[in-house]
MMTF fields as JSON, N, C-alpha, C and O atoms, coordinates in Angstrom:
{
  "mmtfVersion": "1.0.0",
  "mmtfProducer": "UNKNOWN",
  "numBonds": 315,
  "numAtoms": 316,
  "numGroups": 79,
  "numChains": 1,
  "numModels": 1,
  "chainsPerModel": [1],
  "groupsPerChain": [79],
  "chainIdList": ["A"],
  "bondAtomList": [4, 2, 8, 6, 12, 10, 16, 14, 20, 18, 24, 22, 28, 26, 32, 30, 36, 34, 40, 38, 44, 42, 48, 46, 52, 50, 56, 54, 60, 58, 64, 62, 68, 66, 72, 70, 76, 74, 80, 78, 84, 82, 88, 86, 92, 90, 96, 94, 100, 98, 104, 102, 108, 106, 112, 110, 116, 114, 120, 118, 124, 122, 128, 126, 132, 130, 136, 134, 140, 138, 144, 142, 148, 146, 152, 150, 156, 154, 160, 158, 164, 162, 168, 166, 172, 170, 176, 174, 180, 178, 184, 182, 188, 186, 192, 190, 196, 194, 200, 198, 204, 202, 208, 206, 212, 210, 216, 214, 220, 218, 224, 222, 228, 226, 232, 230, 236, 234, 240, 238, 244, 242, 248, 246, 252, 250, 256, 254, 260, 258, 264, 262, 268, 266, 272, 270, 276, 274, 280, 278, 284, 282, 288, 286, 292, 290, 296, 294, 300, 298, 304, 302, 308, 306, 312, 310],
  "bondOrderList": [1, 1, 1, 1, 1, 1, 1, 1, 1, 1, 1, 1, 1, 1, 1, 1, 1, 1, 1, 1, 1, 1, 1, 1, 1, 1, 1, 1, 1, 1, 1, 1, 1, 1, 1, 1, 1, 1, 1, 1, 1, 1, 1, 1, 1, 1, 1, 1, 1, 1, 1, 1, 1, 1, 1, 1, 1, 1, 1, 1, 1, 1, 1, 1, 1, 1, 1, 1, 1, 1, 1, 1, 1, 1, 1, 1, 1, 1],
  "groupList": [{"groupName": "MET", "atomNameList": ["N", "CA", "C", "O"], "elementList": ["N", "C", "C", "O"], "formalChargeList": [0, 0, 0, 0], "bondAtomList": [1, 0, 2, 1, 3, 2], "bondOrderList": [1, 1, 2], "singleLetterCode": "M", "chemCompType": "L-PEPTIDE LINKING"}, {"groupName": "PHE", "atomNameList": ["N", "CA", "C", "O"], "elementList": ["N", "C", "C", "O"], "formalChargeList": [0, 0, 0, 0], "bondAtomList": [1, 0, 2, 1, 3, 2], "bondOrderList": [1, 1, 2], "singleLetterCode": "F", "chemCompType": "L-PEPTIDE LINKING"}, {"groupName": "LYS", "atomNameList": ["N", "CA", "C", "O"], "elementList": ["N", "C", "C", "O"], "formalChargeList": [0, 0, 0, 0], "bondAtomList": [1, 0, 2, 1, 3, 2], "bondOrderList": [1, 1, 2], "singleLetterCode": "K", "chemCompType": "L-PEPTIDE LINKING"}, {"groupName": "THR", "atomNameList": ["N", "CA", "C", "O"], "elementList": ["N", "C", "C", "O"], "formalChargeList": [0, 0, 0, 0], "bondAtomList": [1, 0, 2, 1, 3, 2], "bondOrderList": [1, 1, 2], "singleLetterCode": "T", "chemCompType": "L-PEPTIDE LINKING"}, {"groupName": "VAL", "atomNameList": ["N", "CA", "C", "O"], "elementList": ["N", "C", "C", "O"], "formalChargeList": [0, 0, 0, 0], "bondAtomList": [1, 0, 2, 1, 3, 2], "bondOrderList": [1, 1, 2], "singleLetterCode": "V", "chemCompType": "L-PEPTIDE LINKING"}, {"groupName": "GLU", "atomNameList": ["N", "CA", "C", "O"], "elementList": ["N", "C", "C", "O"], "formalChargeList": [0, 0, 0, 0], "bondAtomList": [1, 0, 2, 1, 3, 2], "bondOrderList": [1, 1, 2], "singleLetterCode": "E", "chemCompType": "L-PEPTIDE LINKING"}, {"groupName": "ILE", "atomNameList": ["N", "CA", "C", "O"], "elementList": ["N", "C", "C", "O"], "formalChargeList": [0, 0, 0, 0], "bondAtomList": [1, 0, 2, 1, 3, 2], "bondOrderList": [1, 1, 2], "singleLetterCode": "I", "chemCompType": "L-PEPTIDE LINKING"}, {"groupName": "GLY", "atomNameList": ["N", "CA", "C", "O"], "elementList": ["N", "C", "C", "O"], "formalChargeList": [0, 0, 0, 0], "bondAtomList": [1, 0, 2, 1, 3, 2], "bondOrderList": [1, 1, 2], "singleLetterCode": "G", "chemCompType": "PEPTIDE LINKING"}, {"groupName": "ASP", "atomNameList": ["N", "CA", "C", "O"], "elementList": ["N", "C", "C", "O"], "formalChargeList": [0, 0, 0, 0], "bondAtomList": [1, 0, 2, 1, 3, 2], "bondOrderList": [1, 1, 2], "singleLetterCode": "D", "chemCompType": "L-PEPTIDE LINKING"}, {"groupName": "GLN", "atomNameList": ["N", "CA", "C", "O"], "elementList": ["N", "C", "C", "O"], "formalChargeList": [0, 0, 0, 0], "bondAtomList": [1, 0, 2, 1, 3, 2], "bondOrderList": [1, 1, 2], "singleLetterCode": "Q", "chemCompType": "L-PEPTIDE LINKING"}, {"groupName": "ALA", "atomNameList": ["N", "CA", "C", "O"], "elementList": ["N", "C", "C", "O"], "formalChargeList": [0, 0, 0, 0], "bondAtomList": [1, 0, 2, 1, 3, 2], "bondOrderList": [1, 1, 2], "singleLetterCode": "A", "chemCompType": "L-PEPTIDE LINKING"}, {"groupName": "SER", "atomNameList": ["N", "CA", "C", "O"], "elementList": ["N", "C", "C", "O"], "formalChargeList": [0, 0, 0, 0], "bondAtomList": [1, 0, 2, 1, 3, 2], "bondOrderList": [1, 1, 2], "singleLetterCode": "S", "chemCompType": "L-PEPTIDE LINKING"}, {"groupName": "LEU", "atomNameList": ["N", "CA", "C", "O"], "elementList": ["N", "C", "C", "O"], "formalChargeList": [0, 0, 0, 0], "bondAtomList": [1, 0, 2, 1, 3, 2], "bondOrderList": [1, 1, 2], "singleLetterCode": "L", "chemCompType": "L-PEPTIDE LINKING"}, {"groupName": "PRO", "atomNameList": ["N", "CA", "C", "O"], "elementList": ["N", "C", "C", "O"], "formalChargeList": [0, 0, 0, 0], "bondAtomList": [1, 0, 2, 1, 3, 2], "bondOrderList": [1, 1, 2], "singleLetterCode": "P", "chemCompType": "L-PEPTIDE LINKING"}, {"groupName": "ASN", "atomNameList": ["N", "CA", "C", "O"], "elementList": ["N", "C", "C", "O"], "formalChargeList": [0, 0, 0, 0], "bondAtomList": [1, 0, 2, 1, 3, 2], "bondOrderList": [1, 1, 2], "singleLetterCode": "N", "chemCompType": "L-PEPTIDE LINKING"}, {"groupName": "TYR", "atomNameList": ["N", "CA", "C", "O"], "elementList": ["N", "C", "C", "O"], "formalChargeList": [0, 0, 0, 0], "bondAtomList": [1, 0, 2, 1, 3, 2], "bondOrderList": [1, 1, 2], "singleLetterCode": "Y", "chemCompType": "L-PEPTIDE LINKING"}, {"groupName": "ARG", "atomNameList": ["N", "CA", "C", "O"], "elementList": ["N", "C", "C", "O"], "formalChargeList": [0, 0, 0, 0], "bondAtomList": [1, 0, 2, 1, 3, 2], "bondOrderList": [1, 1, 2], "singleLetterCode": "R", "chemCompType": "L-PEPTIDE LINKING"}],
  "groupTypeList": [0, 1, 2, 3, 4, 5, 6, 2, 2, 7, 2, 8, 3, 6, 9, 10, 11, 12, 8, 8, 7, 4, 12, 11, 10, 13, 14, 2, 12, 7, 2, 8, 4, 3, 5, 4, 8, 4, 8, 7, 2, 3, 15, 2, 4, 12, 8, 11, 3, 6, 8, 5, 16, 8, 8, 12, 6, 15, 12, 3, 12, 5, 12, 13, 2, 7, 11, 11, 7, 10, 2, 11, 14, 8, 5, 11, 3, 5, 7],
  "groupIdList": [1, 2, 3, 4, 5, 6, 7, 8, 9, 10, 11, 12, 13, 14, 15, 16, 17, 18, 19, 20, 21, 22, 23, 24, 25, 26, 27, 28, 29, 30, 31, 32, 33, 34, 35, 36, 37, 38, 39, 40, 41, 42, 43, 44, 45, 46, 47, 48, 49, 50, 51, 52, 53, 54, 55, 56, 57, 58, 59, 60, 61, 62, 63, 64, 65, 66, 67, 68, 69, 70, 71, 72, 73, 74, 75, 76, 77, 78, 79],
  "secStructList": [7, 7, 3, 3, 3, 3, 3, 3, 3, 6, 6, 3, 3, 3, 3, 3, 3, 3, 3, 6, 6, 3, 3, 3, 3, 3, 1, 7, 1, 7, 1, 7, 7, 7, 3, 3, 3, 3, 6, 6, 3, 3, 3, 3, 3, 3, 3, 3, 3, 3, 3, 6, 6, 6, 6, 3, 3, 3, 3, 3, 3, 3, 7, 7, 6, 6, 7, 6, 6, 7, 7, 7, 1, 7, 1, 7, 7, 7, 7],
  "xCoordList": [79.901, 80.362, 81.408, 81.149, 82.556, 83.676, 83.402, 82.982, 83.644, 83.382, 84.439, 84.774, 84.974, 85.917, 85.135, 84.236, 85.484, 84.756, 85.749, 86.957, 85.21, 86.025, 85.549, 84.349, 86.513, 86.226, 86.709, 87.793, 85.909, 86.308, 86.777, 86.1, 87.943, 88.423, 88.918, 90.013, 88.109, 88.435, 88.421, 87.416, 89.532, 89.631, 90.217, 90.241, 90.693, 91.334, 90.318, 89.293, 90.617, 89.826, 90.727, 91.836, 90.24, 91.019, 90.3, 89.094, 91.029, 90.472, 90.422, 91.364, 89.315, 89.143, 88.324, 87.825, 88.184, 87.325, 86.298, 86.575, 85.103, 83.977, 83.539, 83.267, 83.47, 83.071, 82.224, 82.721, 80.963, 80.028, 80.012, 80.013, 79.997, 79.9, 81.206, 81.221, 82.332, 83.641, 84.439, 84.68, 84.839, 85.597, 87.069, 87.432, 87.926, 89.368, 90.011, 89.746, 90.867, 91.468, 92.851, 93.172, 93.678, 94.95, 94.672, 93.679, 95.538, 95.311, 95.607, 96.588, 94.751, 94.876, 93.698, 93.593, 92.808, 91.599, 91.743, 90.924, 92.777, 92.929, 92.265, 91.583, 92.462, 91.962, 90.593, 89.969, 90.109, 88.817, 87.762, 87.192, 87.51, 86.555, 85.158, 84.951, 84.192, 82.814, 81.881, 80.866, 82.228, 81.448, 82.412, 83.524, 81.96, 82.803, 81.928, 80.811, 82.44, 81.733, 82.228, 83.368, 81.362, 81.704, 80.841, 79.614, 81.494, 80.789, 79.659, 78.583, 79.908, 78.936, 77.877, 77.026, 77.9, 76.937, 77.685, 78.789, 77.079, 77.703, 77.178, 75.97, 78.113, 77.768, 78.376, 79.463, 77.666, 78.155, 79.133, 78.897, 80.23, 81.231, 80.898, 80.833, 80.684, 80.361, 81.615, 81.627, 82.68, 83.91, 85.073, 84.884, 86.259, 87.436, 88.627, 88.778, 89.473, 90.687, 91.807, 91.622, 92.966, 94.111, 95.121, 95.523, 95.521, 96.57, 97.856, 98.101, 98.671, 99.884, 100.922, 101.736, 100.903, 101.87, 101.709, 102.693, 100.444, 100.176, 99.7, 99.413, 99.615, 99.144, 97.762, 97.54, 96.842, 95.457, 94.517, 94.847, 93.341, 92.295, 91.078, 90.71, 90.468, 89.253, 88.105, 88.161, 87.069, 85.921, 84.675, 84.366, 83.961, 82.675, 81.61, 81.448, 80.882, 79.905, 78.49, 78.163, 77.658, 76.241, 75.56, 75.309, 75.268, 74.629, 73.143, 72.749, 72.307, 70.87, 70.605, 71.359, 69.529, 69.158, 68.984, 68.399, 69.492, 69.341, 70.443, 70.47, 71.363, 72.46, 73.498, 73.626, 74.221, 75.312, 76.354, 76.811, 76.725, 77.715, 77.12, 77.847, 75.824, 75.197, 74.666, 74.142, 74.81, 74.249, 72.907, 72.714, 71.997, 70.675, 70.758, 71.498, 70.016, 69.939, 68.731, 68.466, 67.994, 66.787, 67.032, 66.081, 68.28, 68.58, 68.413, 68.741, 67.893, 67.711, 69.06, 69.937, 69.224, 70.448, 70.296, 71.261, 69.081, 68.837, 69.191, 69.009, 69.713, 70.15, 69.094, 69.267],
  "yCoordList": [48.694, 47.766, 48.448, 49.507, 47.854, 48.384, 48.226, 47.162, 49.293, 49.284, 50.115, 51.208, 49.612, 50.37, 51.218, 50.723, 52.505, 53.455, 54.278, 54.233, 55.027, 55.947, 57.376, 57.654, 58.275, 59.691, 60.431, 60.153, 61.367, 62.205, 63.558, 64.192, 63.989, 65.344, 65.901, 65.57, 66.748, 67.241, 66.081, 65.381, 65.877, 64.763, 63.514, 62.452, 63.631, 62.513, 61.626, 62.104, 60.333, 59.384, 58.815, 58.356, 58.847, 58.399, 57.223, 57.289, 56.147, 54.997, 55.338, 55.913, 54.977, 55.254, 54.137, 53.259, 54.166, 53.214, 53.933, 54.968, 53.36, 53.922, 52.905, 51.749, 53.343, 52.452, 53.238, 54.16, 52.886, 53.539, 55.06, 55.792, 55.53, 56.961, 57.709, 58.929, 57.006, 57.651, 57.207, 56.018, 58.182, 57.937, 58.161, 59.211, 57.197, 57.392, 57.304, 56.38, 58.291, 58.398, 59.021, 59.665, 58.823, 59.558, 61.058, 61.532, 61.788, 63.221, 64.014, 64.755, 63.849, 64.592, 65.542, 66.202, 65.61, 66.415, 67.805, 68.679, 68.032, 69.32, 69.283, 68.315, 70.332, 70.284, 70.918, 70.679, 71.702, 72.374, 71.787, 72.503, 70.491, 69.81, 69.959, 69.646, 70.438, 70.579, 69.566, 69.187, 69.128, 68.105, 67.171, 67.555, 65.932, 64.96, 64.091, 63.729, 63.759, 62.922, 61.49, 61.175, 60.621, 59.225, 58.336, 58.36, 57.553, 56.638, 57.341, 56.772, 58.579, 59.31, 60.063, 60.713, 59.996, 60.725, 61.739, 61.469, 62.909, 63.961, 63.92, 63.869, 63.944, 63.921, 65.127, 65.58, 65.641, 66.734, 66.172, 65.106, 66.893, 66.498, 67.183, 68.41, 66.383, 66.922, 67.256, 68.217, 66.46, 66.651, 66.054, 65.104, 66.603, 66.031, 66.06, 66.971, 65.03, 64.918, 64.467, 63.558, 65.102, 64.708, 63.992, 64.499, 62.805, 62.038, 62.291, 61.651, 63.22, 63.611, 62.502, 62.425, 61.646, 60.556, 59.595, 59.191, 59.227, 58.297, 59.001, 58.348, 60.347, 61.169, 60.718, 60.522, 60.558, 60.183, 61.268, 62.015, 61.352, 62.243, 61.387, 60.489, 61.675, 60.981, 61.975, 63.022, 61.652, 62.536, 61.845, 60.719, 62.52, 62.016, 62.586, 63.802, 61.693, 62.103, 62.082, 61.286, 62.964, 62.97, 62.03, 62.399, 60.806, 59.816, 59.756, 59.869, 59.579, 59.422, 58.141, 57.173, 58.141, 56.938, 55.77, 55.906, 54.614, 53.417, 53.235, 52.219, 54.208, 54.085, 53.112, 52.91, 52.525, 51.636, 52.432, 53.478, 51.945, 52.618, 53.55, 54.033, 53.82, 54.715, 53.918, 52.816, 54.491, 53.863, 54.496, 55.695, 53.696, 54.198, 55.005, 54.643, 56.083, 56.892, 56.512, 57.146, 55.488, 55.085, 54.133, 53.721, 53.772, 52.811, 53.461, 54.631, 52.674, 53.16, 53.28, 52.436, 54.33, 54.498, 53.967, 53.939, 53.545, 53.001, 51.528, 50.818, 51.063, 49.672, 48.865, 47.66],
  "zCoordList": [94.05, 93.05, 92.171, 91.601, 92.066, 91.293, 89.802, 89.347, 89.047, 87.608, 86.895, 87.352, 85.774, 84.963, 83.971, 83.29, 83.893, 83.042, 82.22, 82.447, 81.263, 80.461, 80.701, 80.714, 80.891, 81.092, 79.855, 79.341, 79.379, 78.245, 78.772, 79.581, 78.303, 78.583, 77.264, 76.81, 76.651, 75.322, 74.34, 74.214, 73.647, 72.697, 73.34, 72.719, 74.584, 75.268, 75.985, 76.472, 76.041, 76.812, 77.898, 77.621, 79.146, 80.296, 80.945, 81.185, 81.231, 81.95, 83.439, 83.984, 84.089, 85.514, 86.145, 85.442, 87.461, 88.136, 88.985, 89.591, 89.014, 89.753, 90.791, 90.466, 92.048, 93.135, 94.124, 94.772, 94.244, 95.178, 95.017, 96.007, 93.775, 93.504, 93.586, 93.42, 93.844, 93.896, 92.681, 92.47, 91.896, 90.678, 90.978, 91.507, 90.655, 90.813, 89.437, 88.667, 89.142, 87.816, 87.931, 88.93, 86.888, 86.862, 86.919, 86.369, 87.575, 87.784, 86.513, 86.447, 85.505, 84.255, 84.062, 83.029, 85.061, 84.936, 85.52, 85.235, 86.339, 87.007, 88.376, 88.713, 89.163, 90.54, 90.744, 91.779, 89.82, 89.986, 89.043, 88.219, 89.168, 88.301, 88.901, 90.073, 88.098, 88.59, 87.943, 88.527, 86.733, 86.024, 85.31, 84.947, 85.118, 84.43, 83.527, 83.898, 82.344, 81.375, 81.547, 81.203, 82.084, 82.351, 81.465, 81.553, 80.609, 79.696, 78.944, 78.759, 78.513, 77.712, 78.491, 77.885, 79.821, 80.654, 81.505, 81.979, 81.699, 82.489, 83.918, 84.15, 84.877, 86.297, 86.994, 86.637, 87.991, 88.814, 89.846, 90.415, 90.084, 91.067, 92.39, 92.458, 93.446, 94.764, 95.56, 96.329, 95.378, 96.146, 95.351, 94.59, 95.524, 94.872, 95.819, 96.633, 95.69, 96.488, 95.562, 94.752, 95.684, 94.871, 95.758, 96.805, 95.317, 95.982, 95.199, 94.176, 95.68, 94.966, 94.954, 94.034, 95.96, 96.045, 94.865, 94.246, 94.555, 93.465, 92.198, 91.195, 92.241, 91.119, 90.632, 89.437, 91.59, 91.303, 91.798, 92.72, 91.179, 91.659, 91.986, 91.228, 93.114, 93.55, 93.509, 94.155, 92.753, 92.599, 93.138, 92.749, 94.034, 94.511, 93.587, 93.484, 92.913, 91.905, 92.455, 93.335, 91.927, 92.247, 91.247, 90.1, 91.707, 90.845, 91.154, 92.315, 90.127, 90.382, 91.154, 91.048, 91.932, 92.683, 91.749, 90.675, 92.154, 91.349, 90.32, 89.625, 90.204, 89.251, 89.779, 90.986, 88.873, 89.244, 90.019, 89.556, 91.185, 92.001, 93.037, 93.906, 92.977, 93.95, 95.128, 94.968, 96.304, 97.5, 97.81, 97.613, 98.287, 98.652, 99.934, 100.849, 100.008, 101.223, 102.062, 103.084, 101.649, 102.336, 103.487, 104.152, 103.742, 104.801, 106.164, 106.359, 107.106, 108.47, 109.161, 108.977, 109.957, 110.71, 112.128, 112.892, 112.482, 113.807, 113.831, 112.843, 114.998, 115.117, 115.706, 115.89]
}
């Protein structure tokens, strides 16, 4: 589910979007981000990718089960 969020970096607030645990934001966070403050909560960054063409950073966040934007890992992989 797509959601607009705010990220804090020092005194700055950056608008970003969160969709299924992936945060996309303007590339103002730097390339070695390990944690990010989203809407007042701190999340661990599992992976990051920088899109230099659009100057965006995509961060895969470790969200607790049941959080908005998190996918359940309990789904069967068998068809």
